[in-house]
Structure formats: C-alpha cells, structure tokens
C-alpha positions as a printed Julia matrix, in Angstrom:
57×3 Matrix{Float64}:
  0.02  -0.07   -0.17
  1.29   3.65   -0.77
  0.86   6.18    1.92
  1.79   9.74    1.88
  0.87  12.28    4.65
  1.5   16.05    3.9
  0.48  19.33    5.85
 -1.04  21.81    4.14
 -2.55  25.35    5.25
 -5.79  27.4     3.99
 -3.81  28.47    0.75
 -3.88  24.94   -0.76
 -7.18  24.54   -2.36
 -9.19  21.42   -3.8
 -7.79  20.49   -7.05
 -4.5   22.55   -6.66
 -1.46  20.84   -8.08
  1.24  20.12   -5.63
  4.69  19.47   -6.04
  6.06  17.2    -3.55
  9.85  16.84   -4.92
 10.1   20.03   -6.93
 13.98  20.45   -8.2
 17.38  18.49   -7.35
 18.14  20.36   -4.35
 14.71  19.77   -3.0
 15.63  15.91   -3.31
 18.91  16.31   -1.87
 17.48  18.2     1.23
 14.86  15.46    1.41
 17.42  12.7     1.29
 19.58  14.38    3.77
 16.79  14.65    6.19
 16.23  10.69    5.68
 19.75   9.84    6.08
 20.01   8.46    2.61
 20.8    9.46   -0.74
 18.65  11.06   -3.85
 19.02   8.37   -6.03
 17.13   6.17   -3.31
 14.47   8.88   -2.72
 13.5    8.52   -6.48
 13.72   5.04   -6.98
 11.23   4.24   -3.72
  8.46   6.24   -6.17
  5.96   3.37   -7.01
  5.11   3.37  -10.87
  1.29   4.18  -10.1
  2.81   7.98   -9.54
  2.1   10.0   -12.84
  5.47  11.5   -13.82
  6.04  14.98  -15.53
  9.61  15.5   -17.0
 10.55  18.95  -17.74
 13.78  19.07  -19.91
 15.87  21.99  -18.69
 17.76  22.82  -21.52
C-alpha cells in the first residue's frame, strides 16, 4: 500500500497541483533529512505515480 501524508495550510484549495519533490536541491534536502541518498528517494517512488518530466535545456 502506498501512503503519503502532507501538511497543508489554508492557501491550498481542492484540485490544486502540488509538487512534492520540486527540483534536485529539494530532493537532496529530503535525502539528507532521511539520512539516505537522492537516488534512493527517486527509486522508492512507485510506478503508479504520474510523472511529468521537464527538460531544463
């Protein structure tokens, strides 16, 4: 079972898009907080999660 808890405030409305991992720096911060490496954070995301890939070039 996949589960995720996210704390939101009154600025978030129903049907708003939310970025959980926004960029490489943020992924590195999450990895540091969880005492792991960024690669492991990304590999743990299941196949059912919709992904949007952005080309930064």
